[in-house]
mmCIF file of the protein (N, C-alpha, C, O) and its ligand, coordinates in Angstrom:
data_MODEL
# 
_entry.id   MODEL 
# 
loop_
_entity.id 
_entity.type 
_entity.pdbx_number_of_molecules 
1 polymer     1 
2 non-polymer 1 
# 
_entity_poly.entity_id                      1 
_entity_poly.type                           'polypeptide(L)' 
_entity_poly.nstd_linkage                   no 
_entity_poly.nstd_monomer                   no 
_entity_poly.pdbx_seq_one_letter_code       MTGTTGHPCPESGLWTTTHGGCREQIALSKTNIFPPCPHCRGAATWVLTQKTQKY 
_entity_poly.pdbx_seq_one_letter_code_can   MTGTTGHPCPESGLWTTTHGGCREQIALSKTNIFPPCPHCRGAATWVLTQKTQKY 
_entity_poly.pdbx_strand_id                 A 
# 
loop_
_entity_poly_seq.entity_id 
_entity_poly_seq.num 
_entity_poly_seq.mon_id 
_entity_poly_seq.hetero 
1 1  MET n 
1 2  THR n 
1 3  GLY n 
1 4  THR n 
1 5  THR n 
1 6  GLY n 
1 7  HIS n 
1 8  PRO n 
1 9  CYS n 
1 10 PRO n 
1 11 GLU n 
1 12 SER n 
1 13 GLY n 
1 14 LEU n 
1 15 TRP n 
1 16 THR n 
1 17 THR n 
1 18 THR n 
1 19 HIS n 
1 20 GLY n 
1 21 GLY n 
1 22 CYS n 
1 23 ARG n 
1 24 GLU n 
1 25 GLN n 
1 26 ILE n 
1 27 ALA n 
1 28 LEU n 
1 29 SER n 
1 30 LYS n 
1 31 THR n 
1 32 ASN n 
1 33 ILE n 
1 34 PHE n 
1 35 PRO n 
1 36 PRO n 
1 37 CYS n 
1 38 PRO n 
1 39 HIS n 
1 40 CYS n 
1 41 ARG n 
1 42 GLY n 
1 43 ALA n 
1 44 ALA n 
1 45 THR n 
1 46 TRP n 
1 47 VAL n 
1 48 LEU n 
1 49 THR n 
1 50 GLN n 
1 51 LYS n 
1 52 THR n 
1 53 GLN n 
1 54 LYS n 
1 55 TYR n 
# 
loop_
_struct_asym.id 
_struct_asym.entity_id 
A 1 
B 2 
# 
loop_
_chem_comp.id 
_chem_comp.type 
_chem_comp.mon_nstd_flag 
ALA 'L-peptide linking' y 
ARG 'L-peptide linking' y 
ASN 'L-peptide linking' y 
CYS 'L-peptide linking' y 
GLN 'L-peptide linking' y 
GLU 'L-peptide linking' y 
GLY 'peptide linking'   y 
HIS 'L-peptide linking' y 
ILE 'L-peptide linking' y 
LEU 'L-peptide linking' y 
LYS 'L-peptide linking' y 
MET 'L-peptide linking' y 
PHE 'L-peptide linking' y 
PRO 'L-peptide linking' y 
SER 'L-peptide linking' y 
THR 'L-peptide linking' y 
TRP 'L-peptide linking' y 
TYR 'L-peptide linking' y 
VAL 'L-peptide linking' y 
ZN  non-polymer         . 
# 
_pdbx_entity_nonpoly.entity_id   2 
_pdbx_entity_nonpoly.name        ? 
_pdbx_entity_nonpoly.comp_id     ZN 
# 
_pdbx_nonpoly_scheme.asym_id         B 
_pdbx_nonpoly_scheme.entity_id       2 
_pdbx_nonpoly_scheme.mon_id          ZN 
_pdbx_nonpoly_scheme.ndb_seq_num     1 
_pdbx_nonpoly_scheme.pdb_seq_num     101 
_pdbx_nonpoly_scheme.auth_seq_num    101 
_pdbx_nonpoly_scheme.pdb_mon_id      ZN 
_pdbx_nonpoly_scheme.auth_mon_id     ZN 
_pdbx_nonpoly_scheme.pdb_strand_id   A 
_pdbx_nonpoly_scheme.pdb_ins_code    . 
# 
loop_
_atom_site.group_PDB 
_atom_site.id 
_atom_site.type_symbol 
_atom_site.label_atom_id 
_atom_site.label_alt_id 
_atom_site.label_comp_id 
_atom_site.label_asym_id 
_atom_site.label_entity_id 
_atom_site.label_seq_id 
_atom_site.pdbx_PDB_ins_code 
_atom_site.Cartn_x 
_atom_site.Cartn_y 
_atom_site.Cartn_z 
_atom_site.occupancy 
_atom_site.B_iso_or_equiv 
_atom_site.pdbx_formal_charge 
_atom_site.auth_seq_id 
_atom_site.auth_comp_id 
_atom_site.auth_asym_id 
_atom_site.auth_atom_id 
_atom_site.pdbx_PDB_model_num 
ATOM   1   N  N  . MET A 1 1  ? 100.538 74.119 101.753 1.00 0.00 ? 1   MET A N  1 
ATOM   2   C  CA . MET A 1 1  ? 101.948 74.538 101.748 1.00 0.00 ? 1   MET A CA 1 
ATOM   3   C  C  . MET A 1 1  ? 102.832 73.301 101.922 1.00 0.00 ? 1   MET A C  1 
ATOM   4   O  O  . MET A 1 1  ? 102.559 72.460 102.778 1.00 0.00 ? 1   MET A O  1 
ATOM   5   N  N  . THR A 1 2  ? 103.869 73.190 101.129 1.00 0.00 ? 2   THR A N  1 
ATOM   6   C  CA . THR A 1 2  ? 104.751 72.020 101.211 1.00 0.00 ? 2   THR A CA 1 
ATOM   7   C  C  . THR A 1 2  ? 106.212 72.454 101.272 1.00 0.00 ? 2   THR A C  1 
ATOM   8   O  O  . THR A 1 2  ? 106.557 73.579 100.909 1.00 0.00 ? 2   THR A O  1 
ATOM   9   N  N  . GLY A 1 3  ? 107.066 71.539 101.738 1.00 0.00 ? 3   GLY A N  1 
ATOM   10  C  CA . GLY A 1 3  ? 108.504 71.767 101.772 1.00 0.00 ? 3   GLY A CA 1 
ATOM   11  C  C  . GLY A 1 3  ? 109.216 70.469 101.457 1.00 0.00 ? 3   GLY A C  1 
ATOM   12  O  O  . GLY A 1 3  ? 108.624 69.391 101.503 1.00 0.00 ? 3   GLY A O  1 
ATOM   13  N  N  . THR A 1 4  ? 110.493 70.588 101.137 1.00 0.00 ? 4   THR A N  1 
ATOM   14  C  CA . THR A 1 4  ? 111.267 69.413 100.730 1.00 0.00 ? 4   THR A CA 1 
ATOM   15  C  C  . THR A 1 4  ? 112.551 69.331 101.543 1.00 0.00 ? 4   THR A C  1 
ATOM   16  O  O  . THR A 1 4  ? 113.154 70.353 101.873 1.00 0.00 ? 4   THR A O  1 
ATOM   17  N  N  . THR A 1 5  ? 112.961 68.118 101.862 1.00 0.00 ? 5   THR A N  1 
ATOM   18  C  CA . THR A 1 5  ? 114.214 67.873 102.582 1.00 0.00 ? 5   THR A CA 1 
ATOM   19  C  C  . THR A 1 5  ? 115.363 68.684 101.976 1.00 0.00 ? 5   THR A C  1 
ATOM   20  O  O  . THR A 1 5  ? 115.590 68.654 100.766 1.00 0.00 ? 5   THR A O  1 
ATOM   21  N  N  . GLY A 1 6  ? 116.084 69.409 102.843 1.00 0.00 ? 6   GLY A N  1 
ATOM   22  C  CA . GLY A 1 6  ? 117.234 70.187 102.398 1.00 0.00 ? 6   GLY A CA 1 
ATOM   23  C  C  . GLY A 1 6  ? 116.913 71.638 102.091 1.00 0.00 ? 6   GLY A C  1 
ATOM   24  O  O  . GLY A 1 6  ? 117.818 72.435 101.844 1.00 0.00 ? 6   GLY A O  1 
ATOM   25  N  N  . HIS A 1 7  ? 115.628 71.993 102.105 1.00 0.00 ? 7   HIS A N  1 
ATOM   26  C  CA . HIS A 1 7  ? 115.215 73.365 101.822 1.00 0.00 ? 7   HIS A CA 1 
ATOM   27  C  C  . HIS A 1 7  ? 114.719 74.036 103.102 1.00 0.00 ? 7   HIS A C  1 
ATOM   28  O  O  . HIS A 1 7  ? 114.281 73.347 104.023 1.00 0.00 ? 7   HIS A O  1 
ATOM   29  N  N  . PRO A 1 8  ? 114.779 75.370 103.176 1.00 0.00 ? 8   PRO A N  1 
ATOM   30  C  CA . PRO A 1 8  ? 114.346 76.056 104.396 1.00 0.00 ? 8   PRO A CA 1 
ATOM   31  C  C  . PRO A 1 8  ? 112.823 76.039 104.564 1.00 0.00 ? 8   PRO A C  1 
ATOM   32  O  O  . PRO A 1 8  ? 112.068 76.094 103.594 1.00 0.00 ? 8   PRO A O  1 
ATOM   33  N  N  . CYS A 1 9  ? 112.409 75.963 105.815 1.00 0.00 ? 9   CYS A N  1 
ATOM   34  C  CA . CYS A 1 9  ? 110.992 75.919 106.166 1.00 0.00 ? 9   CYS A CA 1 
ATOM   35  C  C  . CYS A 1 9  ? 110.354 77.304 105.994 1.00 0.00 ? 9   CYS A C  1 
ATOM   36  O  O  . CYS A 1 9  ? 110.870 78.282 106.534 1.00 0.00 ? 9   CYS A O  1 
ATOM   37  N  N  . PRO A 1 10 ? 109.252 77.406 105.260 1.00 0.00 ? 10  PRO A N  1 
ATOM   38  C  CA . PRO A 1 10 ? 108.617 78.711 105.020 1.00 0.00 ? 10  PRO A CA 1 
ATOM   39  C  C  . PRO A 1 10 ? 107.666 79.142 106.127 1.00 0.00 ? 10  PRO A C  1 
ATOM   40  O  O  . PRO A 1 10 ? 107.254 80.302 106.157 1.00 0.00 ? 10  PRO A O  1 
ATOM   41  N  N  . GLU A 1 11 ? 107.305 78.244 107.037 1.00 0.00 ? 11  GLU A N  1 
ATOM   42  C  CA . GLU A 1 11 ? 106.310 78.584 108.060 1.00 0.00 ? 11  GLU A CA 1 
ATOM   43  C  C  . GLU A 1 11 ? 106.496 77.687 109.270 1.00 0.00 ? 11  GLU A C  1 
ATOM   44  O  O  . GLU A 1 11 ? 106.618 76.471 109.128 1.00 0.00 ? 11  GLU A O  1 
ATOM   45  N  N  . SER A 1 12 ? 106.519 78.282 110.477 1.00 0.00 ? 12  SER A N  1 
ATOM   46  C  CA . SER A 1 12 ? 106.616 77.481 111.699 1.00 0.00 ? 12  SER A CA 1 
ATOM   47  C  C  . SER A 1 12 ? 105.333 76.679 111.898 1.00 0.00 ? 12  SER A C  1 
ATOM   48  O  O  . SER A 1 12 ? 104.232 77.192 111.701 1.00 0.00 ? 12  SER A O  1 
ATOM   49  N  N  . GLY A 1 13 ? 105.491 75.412 112.292 1.00 0.00 ? 13  GLY A N  1 
ATOM   50  C  CA . GLY A 1 13 ? 104.309 74.608 112.551 1.00 0.00 ? 13  GLY A CA 1 
ATOM   51  C  C  . GLY A 1 13 ? 104.620 73.128 112.574 1.00 0.00 ? 13  GLY A C  1 
ATOM   52  O  O  . GLY A 1 13 ? 105.775 72.708 112.646 1.00 0.00 ? 13  GLY A O  1 
ATOM   53  N  N  . LEU A 1 14 ? 103.537 72.342 112.510 1.00 0.00 ? 14  LEU A N  1 
ATOM   54  C  CA . LEU A 1 14 ? 103.670 70.890 112.453 1.00 0.00 ? 14  LEU A CA 1 
ATOM   55  C  C  . LEU A 1 14 ? 103.616 70.459 110.994 1.00 0.00 ? 14  LEU A C  1 
ATOM   56  O  O  . LEU A 1 14 ? 102.716 70.838 110.245 1.00 0.00 ? 14  LEU A O  1 
ATOM   57  N  N  . TRP A 1 15 ? 104.600 69.658 110.614 1.00 0.00 ? 15  TRP A N  1 
ATOM   58  C  CA . TRP A 1 15 ? 104.737 69.217 109.224 1.00 0.00 ? 15  TRP A CA 1 
ATOM   59  C  C  . TRP A 1 15 ? 104.668 67.695 109.176 1.00 0.00 ? 15  TRP A C  1 
ATOM   60  O  O  . TRP A 1 15 ? 105.242 67.008 110.021 1.00 0.00 ? 15  TRP A O  1 
ATOM   61  N  N  . THR A 1 16 ? 103.966 67.185 108.185 1.00 0.00 ? 16  THR A N  1 
ATOM   62  C  CA . THR A 1 16 ? 103.758 65.749 108.068 1.00 0.00 ? 16  THR A CA 1 
ATOM   63  C  C  . THR A 1 16 ? 104.243 65.266 106.709 1.00 0.00 ? 16  THR A C  1 
ATOM   64  O  O  . THR A 1 16 ? 104.059 65.936 105.693 1.00 0.00 ? 16  THR A O  1 
ATOM   65  N  N  . THR A 1 17 ? 104.869 64.090 106.709 1.00 0.00 ? 17  THR A N  1 
ATOM   66  C  CA . THR A 1 17 ? 105.233 63.464 105.443 1.00 0.00 ? 17  THR A CA 1 
ATOM   67  C  C  . THR A 1 17 ? 104.613 62.071 105.377 1.00 0.00 ? 17  THR A C  1 
ATOM   68  O  O  . THR A 1 17 ? 104.594 61.345 106.371 1.00 0.00 ? 17  THR A O  1 
ATOM   69  N  N  . THR A 1 18 ? 104.114 61.709 104.219 1.00 0.00 ? 18  THR A N  1 
ATOM   70  C  CA . THR A 1 18 ? 103.628 60.346 103.980 1.00 0.00 ? 18  THR A CA 1 
ATOM   71  C  C  . THR A 1 18 ? 104.184 59.900 102.644 1.00 0.00 ? 18  THR A C  1 
ATOM   72  O  O  . THR A 1 18 ? 103.945 60.534 101.617 1.00 0.00 ? 18  THR A O  1 
ATOM   73  N  N  . HIS A 1 19 ? 104.914 58.822 102.664 1.00 0.00 ? 19  HIS A N  1 
ATOM   74  C  CA . HIS A 1 19 ? 105.396 58.216 101.423 1.00 0.00 ? 19  HIS A CA 1 
ATOM   75  C  C  . HIS A 1 19 ? 105.721 56.761 101.702 1.00 0.00 ? 19  HIS A C  1 
ATOM   76  O  O  . HIS A 1 19 ? 106.208 56.436 102.785 1.00 0.00 ? 19  HIS A O  1 
ATOM   77  N  N  . GLY A 1 20 ? 105.462 55.880 100.745 1.00 0.00 ? 20  GLY A N  1 
ATOM   78  C  CA . GLY A 1 20 ? 105.649 54.463 100.990 1.00 0.00 ? 20  GLY A CA 1 
ATOM   79  C  C  . GLY A 1 20 ? 104.861 54.075 102.230 1.00 0.00 ? 20  GLY A C  1 
ATOM   80  O  O  . GLY A 1 20 ? 103.668 54.367 102.317 1.00 0.00 ? 20  GLY A O  1 
ATOM   81  N  N  . GLY A 1 21 ? 105.505 53.420 103.195 1.00 0.00 ? 21  GLY A N  1 
ATOM   82  C  CA . GLY A 1 21 ? 104.820 53.060 104.429 1.00 0.00 ? 21  GLY A CA 1 
ATOM   83  C  C  . GLY A 1 21 ? 105.055 54.043 105.548 1.00 0.00 ? 21  GLY A C  1 
ATOM   84  O  O  . GLY A 1 21 ? 104.649 53.792 106.683 1.00 0.00 ? 21  GLY A O  1 
ATOM   85  N  N  . CYS A 1 22 ? 105.705 55.163 105.255 1.00 0.00 ? 22  CYS A N  1 
ATOM   86  C  CA . CYS A 1 22 ? 106.060 56.128 106.296 1.00 0.00 ? 22  CYS A CA 1 
ATOM   87  C  C  . CYS A 1 22 ? 104.932 57.114 106.536 1.00 0.00 ? 22  CYS A C  1 
ATOM   88  O  O  . CYS A 1 22 ? 104.249 57.544 105.606 1.00 0.00 ? 22  CYS A O  1 
ATOM   89  N  N  . ARG A 1 23 ? 104.752 57.459 107.794 1.00 0.00 ? 23  ARG A N  1 
ATOM   90  C  CA . ARG A 1 23 ? 103.850 58.542 108.169 1.00 0.00 ? 23  ARG A CA 1 
ATOM   91  C  C  . ARG A 1 23 ? 104.476 59.202 109.382 1.00 0.00 ? 23  ARG A C  1 
ATOM   92  O  O  . ARG A 1 23 ? 104.368 58.689 110.496 1.00 0.00 ? 23  ARG A O  1 
ATOM   93  N  N  . GLU A 1 24 ? 105.131 60.338 109.174 1.00 0.00 ? 24  GLU A N  1 
ATOM   94  C  CA . GLU A 1 24 ? 105.903 60.982 110.233 1.00 0.00 ? 24  GLU A CA 1 
ATOM   95  C  C  . GLU A 1 24 ? 105.478 62.432 110.378 1.00 0.00 ? 24  GLU A C  1 
ATOM   96  O  O  . GLU A 1 24 ? 105.099 63.081 109.403 1.00 0.00 ? 24  GLU A O  1 
ATOM   97  N  N  . GLN A 1 25 ? 105.546 62.941 111.621 1.00 0.00 ? 25  GLN A N  1 
ATOM   98  C  CA . GLN A 1 25 ? 105.215 64.342 111.876 1.00 0.00 ? 25  GLN A CA 1 
ATOM   99  C  C  . GLN A 1 25 ? 106.332 64.977 112.697 1.00 0.00 ? 25  GLN A C  1 
ATOM   100 O  O  . GLN A 1 25 ? 106.857 64.367 113.629 1.00 0.00 ? 25  GLN A O  1 
ATOM   101 N  N  . ILE A 1 26 ? 106.689 66.212 112.339 1.00 0.00 ? 26  ILE A N  1 
ATOM   102 C  CA . ILE A 1 26 ? 107.710 66.951 113.069 1.00 0.00 ? 26  ILE A CA 1 
ATOM   103 C  C  . ILE A 1 26 ? 107.218 68.370 113.312 1.00 0.00 ? 26  ILE A C  1 
ATOM   104 O  O  . ILE A 1 26 ? 106.344 68.875 112.606 1.00 0.00 ? 26  ILE A O  1 
ATOM   105 N  N  . ALA A 1 27 ? 107.804 69.004 114.334 1.00 0.00 ? 27  ALA A N  1 
ATOM   106 C  CA . ALA A 1 27 ? 107.600 70.434 114.541 1.00 0.00 ? 27  ALA A CA 1 
ATOM   107 C  C  . ALA A 1 27 ? 108.845 71.135 114.009 1.00 0.00 ? 27  ALA A C  1 
ATOM   108 O  O  . ALA A 1 27 ? 109.968 70.749 114.334 1.00 0.00 ? 27  ALA A O  1 
ATOM   109 N  N  . LEU A 1 28 ? 108.642 72.167 113.189 1.00 0.00 ? 28  LEU A N  1 
ATOM   110 C  CA . LEU A 1 28 ? 109.782 72.856 112.596 1.00 0.00 ? 28  LEU A CA 1 
ATOM   111 C  C  . LEU A 1 28 ? 109.525 74.355 112.591 1.00 0.00 ? 28  LEU A C  1 
ATOM   112 O  O  . LEU A 1 28 ? 108.411 74.805 112.323 1.00 0.00 ? 28  LEU A O  1 
ATOM   113 N  N  . SER A 1 29 ? 110.572 75.127 112.891 1.00 0.00 ? 29  SER A N  1 
ATOM   114 C  CA . SER A 1 29 ? 110.441 76.578 112.904 1.00 0.00 ? 29  SER A CA 1 
ATOM   115 C  C  . SER A 1 29 ? 110.846 77.164 111.557 1.00 0.00 ? 29  SER A C  1 
ATOM   116 O  O  . SER A 1 29 ? 111.647 76.589 110.820 1.00 0.00 ? 29  SER A O  1 
ATOM   117 N  N  . LYS A 1 30 ? 110.275 78.312 111.261 1.00 0.00 ? 30  LYS A N  1 
ATOM   118 C  CA . LYS A 1 30 ? 110.568 79.033 110.032 1.00 0.00 ? 30  LYS A CA 1 
ATOM   119 C  C  . LYS A 1 30 ? 112.079 79.210 109.865 1.00 0.00 ? 30  LYS A C  1 
ATOM   120 O  O  . LYS A 1 30 ? 112.782 79.502 110.832 1.00 0.00 ? 30  LYS A O  1 
ATOM   121 N  N  . THR A 1 31 ? 112.569 79.037 108.662 1.00 0.00 ? 31  THR A N  1 
ATOM   122 C  CA . THR A 1 31 ? 113.977 79.154 108.216 1.00 0.00 ? 31  THR A CA 1 
ATOM   123 C  C  . THR A 1 31 ? 114.818 77.921 108.575 1.00 0.00 ? 31  THR A C  1 
ATOM   124 O  O  . THR A 1 31 ? 115.932 77.787 108.069 1.00 0.00 ? 31  THR A O  1 
ATOM   125 N  N  . ASN A 1 32 ? 114.315 77.007 109.440 1.00 0.00 ? 32  ASN A N  1 
ATOM   126 C  CA . ASN A 1 32 ? 115.058 75.768 109.673 1.00 0.00 ? 32  ASN A CA 1 
ATOM   127 C  C  . ASN A 1 32 ? 115.002 74.897 108.414 1.00 0.00 ? 32  ASN A C  1 
ATOM   128 O  O  . ASN A 1 32 ? 114.097 75.025 107.589 1.00 0.00 ? 32  ASN A O  1 
ATOM   129 N  N  . ILE A 1 33 ? 115.989 74.013 108.291 1.00 0.00 ? 33  ILE A N  1 
ATOM   130 C  CA . ILE A 1 33 ? 116.063 73.175 107.097 1.00 0.00 ? 33  ILE A CA 1 
ATOM   131 C  C  . ILE A 1 33 ? 115.254 71.891 107.307 1.00 0.00 ? 33  ILE A C  1 
ATOM   132 O  O  . ILE A 1 33 ? 115.390 71.224 108.333 1.00 0.00 ? 33  ILE A O  1 
ATOM   133 N  N  . PHE A 1 34 ? 114.423 71.559 106.338 1.00 0.00 ? 34  PHE A N  1 
ATOM   134 C  CA . PHE A 1 34 ? 113.655 70.321 106.429 1.00 0.00 ? 34  PHE A CA 1 
ATOM   135 C  C  . PHE A 1 34 ? 114.593 69.122 106.495 1.00 0.00 ? 34  PHE A C  1 
ATOM   136 O  O  . PHE A 1 34 ? 115.496 68.997 105.668 1.00 0.00 ? 34  PHE A O  1 
ATOM   137 N  N  . PRO A 1 35 ? 114.387 68.232 107.477 1.00 0.00 ? 35  PRO A N  1 
ATOM   138 C  CA . PRO A 1 35 ? 115.222 67.037 107.616 1.00 0.00 ? 35  PRO A CA 1 
ATOM   139 C  C  . PRO A 1 35 ? 114.752 65.944 106.659 1.00 0.00 ? 35  PRO A C  1 
ATOM   140 O  O  . PRO A 1 35 ? 113.694 66.056 106.039 1.00 0.00 ? 35  PRO A O  1 
ATOM   141 N  N  . PRO A 1 36 ? 115.568 64.869 106.546 1.00 0.00 ? 36  PRO A N  1 
ATOM   142 C  CA . PRO A 1 36 ? 115.068 63.698 105.845 1.00 0.00 ? 36  PRO A CA 1 
ATOM   143 C  C  . PRO A 1 36 ? 113.958 63.032 106.658 1.00 0.00 ? 36  PRO A C  1 
ATOM   144 O  O  . PRO A 1 36 ? 113.740 63.378 107.819 1.00 0.00 ? 36  PRO A O  1 
ATOM   145 N  N  . CYS A 1 37 ? 113.270 62.092 106.054 1.00 0.00 ? 37  CYS A N  1 
ATOM   146 C  CA . CYS A 1 37 ? 112.232 61.343 106.758 1.00 0.00 ? 37  CYS A CA 1 
ATOM   147 C  C  . CYS A 1 37 ? 112.842 60.666 107.987 1.00 0.00 ? 37  CYS A C  1 
ATOM   148 O  O  . CYS A 1 37 ? 113.837 59.954 107.856 1.00 0.00 ? 37  CYS A O  1 
ATOM   149 N  N  . PRO A 1 38 ? 112.263 60.874 109.190 1.00 0.00 ? 38  PRO A N  1 
ATOM   150 C  CA . PRO A 1 38 ? 112.829 60.274 110.411 1.00 0.00 ? 38  PRO A CA 1 
ATOM   151 C  C  . PRO A 1 38 ? 112.751 58.743 110.398 1.00 0.00 ? 38  PRO A C  1 
ATOM   152 O  O  . PRO A 1 38 ? 113.483 58.073 111.126 1.00 0.00 ? 38  PRO A O  1 
ATOM   153 N  N  . HIS A 1 39 ? 111.873 58.209 109.580 1.00 0.00 ? 39  HIS A N  1 
ATOM   154 C  CA . HIS A 1 39 ? 111.657 56.759 109.575 1.00 0.00 ? 39  HIS A CA 1 
ATOM   155 C  C  . HIS A 1 39 ? 112.649 56.054 108.655 1.00 0.00 ? 39  HIS A C  1 
ATOM   156 O  O  . HIS A 1 39 ? 113.306 55.102 109.075 1.00 0.00 ? 39  HIS A O  1 
ATOM   157 N  N  . CYS A 1 40 ? 112.766 56.504 107.413 1.00 0.00 ? 40  CYS A N  1 
ATOM   158 C  CA . CYS A 1 40 ? 113.590 55.790 106.432 1.00 0.00 ? 40  CYS A CA 1 
ATOM   159 C  C  . CYS A 1 40 ? 114.830 56.592 106.027 1.00 0.00 ? 40  CYS A C  1 
ATOM   160 O  O  . CYS A 1 40 ? 115.653 56.103 105.253 1.00 0.00 ? 40  CYS A O  1 
ATOM   161 N  N  . ARG A 1 41 ? 114.971 57.820 106.543 1.00 0.00 ? 41  ARG A N  1 
ATOM   162 C  CA . ARG A 1 41 ? 116.114 58.689 106.263 1.00 0.00 ? 41  ARG A CA 1 
ATOM   163 C  C  . ARG A 1 41 ? 116.187 59.121 104.801 1.00 0.00 ? 41  ARG A C  1 
ATOM   164 O  O  . ARG A 1 41 ? 117.210 59.632 104.347 1.00 0.00 ? 41  ARG A O  1 
ATOM   165 N  N  . GLY A 1 42 ? 115.125 58.919 104.092 1.00 0.00 ? 42  GLY A N  1 
ATOM   166 C  CA . GLY A 1 42 ? 115.082 59.328 102.686 1.00 0.00 ? 42  GLY A CA 1 
ATOM   167 C  C  . GLY A 1 42 ? 114.614 60.763 102.539 1.00 0.00 ? 42  GLY A C  1 
ATOM   168 O  O  . GLY A 1 42 ? 114.057 61.333 103.477 1.00 0.00 ? 42  GLY A O  1 
ATOM   169 N  N  . ALA A 1 43 ? 114.835 61.357 101.364 1.00 0.00 ? 43  ALA A N  1 
ATOM   170 C  CA . ALA A 1 43 ? 114.318 62.687 101.073 1.00 0.00 ? 43  ALA A CA 1 
ATOM   171 C  C  . ALA A 1 43 ? 112.792 62.637 101.093 1.00 0.00 ? 43  ALA A C  1 
ATOM   172 O  O  . ALA A 1 43 ? 112.179 61.689 100.603 1.00 0.00 ? 43  ALA A O  1 
ATOM   173 N  N  . ALA A 1 44 ? 112.200 63.673 101.668 1.00 0.00 ? 44  ALA A N  1 
ATOM   174 C  CA . ALA A 1 44 ? 110.751 63.654 101.865 1.00 0.00 ? 44  ALA A CA 1 
ATOM   175 C  C  . ALA A 1 44 ? 110.142 64.984 101.457 1.00 0.00 ? 44  ALA A C  1 
ATOM   176 O  O  . ALA A 1 44 ? 110.806 66.021 101.469 1.00 0.00 ? 44  ALA A O  1 
ATOM   177 N  N  . THR A 1 45 ? 108.878 64.934 101.098 1.00 0.00 ? 45  THR A N  1 
ATOM   178 C  CA . THR A 1 45 ? 108.083 66.139 100.906 1.00 0.00 ? 45  THR A CA 1 
ATOM   179 C  C  . THR A 1 45 ? 107.213 66.320 102.138 1.00 0.00 ? 45  THR A C  1 
ATOM   180 O  O  . THR A 1 45 ? 106.467 65.422 102.528 1.00 0.00 ? 45  THR A O  1 
ATOM   181 N  N  . TRP A 1 46 ? 107.321 67.491 102.741 1.00 0.00 ? 46  TRP A N  1 
ATOM   182 C  CA . TRP A 1 46 ? 106.599 67.786 103.976 1.00 0.00 ? 46  TRP A CA 1 
ATOM   183 C  C  . TRP A 1 46 ? 105.409 68.681 103.685 1.00 0.00 ? 46  TRP A C  1 
ATOM   184 O  O  . TRP A 1 46 ? 105.499 69.611 102.884 1.00 0.00 ? 46  TRP A O  1 
ATOM   185 N  N  . VAL A 1 47 ? 104.279 68.388 104.351 1.00 0.00 ? 47  VAL A N  1 
ATOM   186 C  CA . VAL A 1 47 ? 103.061 69.172 104.181 1.00 0.00 ? 47  VAL A CA 1 
ATOM   187 C  C  . VAL A 1 47 ? 102.711 69.824 105.511 1.00 0.00 ? 47  VAL A C  1 
ATOM   188 O  O  . VAL A 1 47 ? 102.703 69.167 106.552 1.00 0.00 ? 47  VAL A O  1 
ATOM   189 N  N  . LEU A 1 48 ? 102.424 71.116 105.470 1.00 0.00 ? 48  LEU A N  1 
ATOM   190 C  CA . LEU A 1 48 ? 102.061 71.838 106.698 1.00 0.00 ? 48  LEU A CA 1 
ATOM   191 C  C  . LEU A 1 48 ? 100.679 71.381 107.148 1.00 0.00 ? 48  LEU A C  1 
ATOM   192 O  O  . LEU A 1 48 ? 99.700  71.529 106.417 1.00 0.00 ? 48  LEU A O  1 
ATOM   193 N  N  . THR A 1 49 ? 100.606 70.821 108.361 1.00 0.00 ? 49  THR A N  1 
ATOM   194 C  CA . THR A 1 49 ? 99.316  70.345 108.860 1.00 0.00 ? 49  THR A CA 1 
ATOM   195 C  C  . THR A 1 49 ? 98.765  71.251 109.956 1.00 0.00 ? 49  THR A C  1 
ATOM   196 O  O  . THR A 1 49 ? 97.557  71.267 110.190 1.00 0.00 ? 49  THR A O  1 
ATOM   197 N  N  . GLN A 1 50 ? 99.619  71.995 110.623 1.00 0.00 ? 50  GLN A N  1 
ATOM   198 C  CA . GLN A 1 50 ? 99.126  72.912 111.653 1.00 0.00 ? 50  GLN A CA 1 
ATOM   199 C  C  . GLN A 1 50 ? 100.146 74.019 111.887 1.00 0.00 ? 50  GLN A C  1 
ATOM   200 O  O  . GLN A 1 50 ? 101.304 73.746 112.205 1.00 0.00 ? 50  GLN A O  1 
ATOM   201 N  N  . LYS A 1 51 ? 99.720  75.257 111.731 1.00 0.00 ? 51  LYS A N  1 
ATOM   202 C  CA . LYS A 1 51 ? 100.612 76.378 112.011 1.00 0.00 ? 51  LYS A CA 1 
ATOM   203 C  C  . LYS A 1 51 ? 100.830 76.513 113.502 1.00 0.00 ? 51  LYS A C  1 
ATOM   204 O  O  . LYS A 1 51 ? 99.926  76.252 114.296 1.00 0.00 ? 51  LYS A O  1 
ATOM   205 N  N  . THR A 1 52 ? 102.038 76.926 113.886 1.00 0.00 ? 52  THR A N  1 
ATOM   206 C  CA . THR A 1 52 ? 102.307 77.215 115.285 1.00 0.00 ? 52  THR A CA 1 
ATOM   207 C  C  . THR A 1 52 ? 101.535 78.465 115.687 1.00 0.00 ? 52  THR A C  1 
ATOM   208 O  O  . THR A 1 52 ? 101.565 79.490 115.005 1.00 0.00 ? 52  THR A O  1 
ATOM   209 N  N  . GLN A 1 53 ? 100.838 78.345 116.826 1.00 0.00 ? 53  GLN A N  1 
ATOM   210 C  CA . GLN A 1 53 ? 100.059 79.484 117.307 1.00 0.00 ? 53  GLN A CA 1 
ATOM   211 C  C  . GLN A 1 53 ? 100.990 80.564 117.841 1.00 0.00 ? 53  GLN A C  1 
ATOM   212 O  O  . GLN A 1 53 ? 102.026 80.269 118.438 1.00 0.00 ? 53  GLN A O  1 
ATOM   213 N  N  . LYS A 1 54 ? 100.610 81.819 117.620 1.00 0.00 ? 54  LYS A N  1 
ATOM   214 C  CA . LYS A 1 54 ? 101.368 82.927 118.192 1.00 0.00 ? 54  LYS A CA 1 
ATOM   215 C  C  . LYS A 1 54 ? 100.575 83.535 119.329 1.00 0.00 ? 54  LYS A C  1 
ATOM   216 O  O  . LYS A 1 54 ? 99.385  83.817 119.192 1.00 0.00 ? 54  LYS A O  1 
ATOM   217 N  N  . TYR A 1 55 ? 101.252 83.737 120.463 1.00 0.00 ? 55  TYR A N  1 
ATOM   218 C  CA . TYR A 1 55 ? 100.568 84.236 121.647 1.00 0.00 ? 55  TYR A CA 1 
ATOM   219 C  C  . TYR A 1 55 ? 100.971 85.667 121.925 1.00 0.00 ? 55  TYR A C  1 
ATOM   220 O  O  . TYR A 1 55 ? 100.496 86.265 122.890 1.00 0.00 ? 55  TYR A O  1 
HETATM 221 ZN ZN . ZN  B 2 .  ? 110.257 57.631 104.952 1.00 0.00 2 101 ZN  A ZN 1 
# 
C-alpha cells in the first residue's frame, strides 16, 4: 500500500519513504494528509511498513 504527499492516508500505521539519500519514517492516522519528506521537504511516495495495532 502506498500514498503520496498531499493525499489522504488510507490506513493508520507507520509509513516509510526512500528516495535519493532520504530514508524517513512517520506515524500517520487514516484520513490525515501525507506530509512532504521530513528530510528534504520534497514530495514523497510513502509505503505502509506497519499497520497500527487495534486493541
Ligand atoms: Zn526527501
